[in-house]
N, C-alpha and C positions, 0 to 999 in steps of 0.2 A: 495564564497567558492566552490571548485570543489572536489567531492569525486571520488575515483577510481571506475571504472565501472566494477562491478562484480555482479552476481545475488544475493548473500547474502547481500551485502551492499544496493542494490536497494530495496530488499524486506524489510530489516530492516528499511530503511528510510521511505518507504511507510507505514509500520505498525506503526511506531512512530508518524508520522504526522497524519495519519488517526485516531489513537487512541485519540489524543488530540482534533482534530476537531469533532470527533464523540461524545465524552463526553461533549464538549461545546454545540453541537447541541442538545443533550439529555436534557440539562438544559432548553432549549427553548421548547422542546417537552413536557416535564413534567411540566415545570413552577415551579418546587419545587426541591431544591437542595438535600434535604434528600431522596426523592424518587429516584432521579437520582443516588445518591451514593449507594442506596440499590440495584437497578436493573441494573445500568450502567455497572459494571464489568462483570456481567453474559452475558449481551447482547453483550458486546465487545468481550468476549471470544467466544461466539457462532458465531459471524460473522468474527472476525479478524483472528482466528487461521486457519480456512480453507482458507481464503484469503492469509495468509502468505505462506502456503504450496503451493498453486497454483501460487503465485507470484514467488516463488523459482523455481518451475518446468518450468513455461513459461519463466522465466528469463534465466534458463539454456538452454532452447531450442533456444531462440532468443539472445543468448549471443553475437554472432558476427554480429548481425543486427544493423541497424542504431538506434539512440536514438528515432526517431519518431515511428519506428516499435515496440520497447519495450514499449513506452508510450501507444500505442494503445492496446498492449497485456495486460498491467496492467489495463487499463480502461475496457477491455473486461472481465477480471477476476473479477473486482469489481462489474460490473453490473450483471454478472452471479451469484455471491454469494449473491448479494442483492435480485435477483429474487427468488433464491431457499432458501435463508435464511428466507424469509417470511413464507415459509411452515413449518419451524422448530419452529417458535415462538408460545408460548402460550399467550392468552390474559391476561392482568393484572387481578388480583382477585377482585379489587375494582370497576370494570366496570360493570354496571347493564345490558346493552343491547349489543347485538352482533354487531350492527352497530357502536357503539362507540369503541368497541374492534378492529374492522377492521380498523377504522380510526387511532387509536393509532399505530397499527402495520404498517400501510402504512406510517405514519410519521417517524417511526423508520427506516424503510427500505429506504425511501427517504433521511433521514439524513445520513445513512451509504453510500449510493450511491454518494451523493454530497460531503461528506468528502473524499471519496476515489478518486473521480475525481479531487478535489482540491489538494489532496496530490500527485497525479500523476503529475499534472501540476507543482507543486512546486519541486518535486523530479527530474523530467526529464527536466524541464525548467530552473531551477536555480542550483540545486546541481550537476546534471550530464550532463550539456550541453556540446556539442561537441566544442572543441577548434580548432582554425585554425592551431596552431602549437603544436607539441607534448610537453607534460609536462616533464620537465627535471627530476623530481623526479621519473617518471615511466620508465625511460630508463634502461634496464637491460643488454644490451650488453656492452662489454668493450669498452672504449673510445680509447684505443691504440691498434695497431695491435699486435697480438701475433706472436712470433718468432717460426717458424717451425724448428724442428730438421732436420739437413741435413743427408740424408742417406749415408751409406758407399759405 
């Protein structure tokens, strides 16, 4: 399947795939489905909404670039949000010592970074890959020559 290449479609595909992979990864981090369902949407909103906005902005800036350049831009945004997202997180309330809290936050950030990189690979490698010939459904110019009016 090949999607039309626009910043909105790219960012939406990245967010959807990253959300699914991030929540699956949180199941492994927490090891408990109920705890993941209680804190997973909050963590996803904390990390994915800024990512979505930055994917849109950098997608708009690199709109005319190659797929590989847009792929690297999306990975850069993902890693930047993962690095600064760790500063925004509060440790879980049920953790006794600070070292275990830092370990859990690190696992969450690494889970987000890995899911974002995998989502970028899927989006730009499979869904938005460059084709050798133009897609017939994306041709917007008329197929027949237009007749010009003759001047008097």
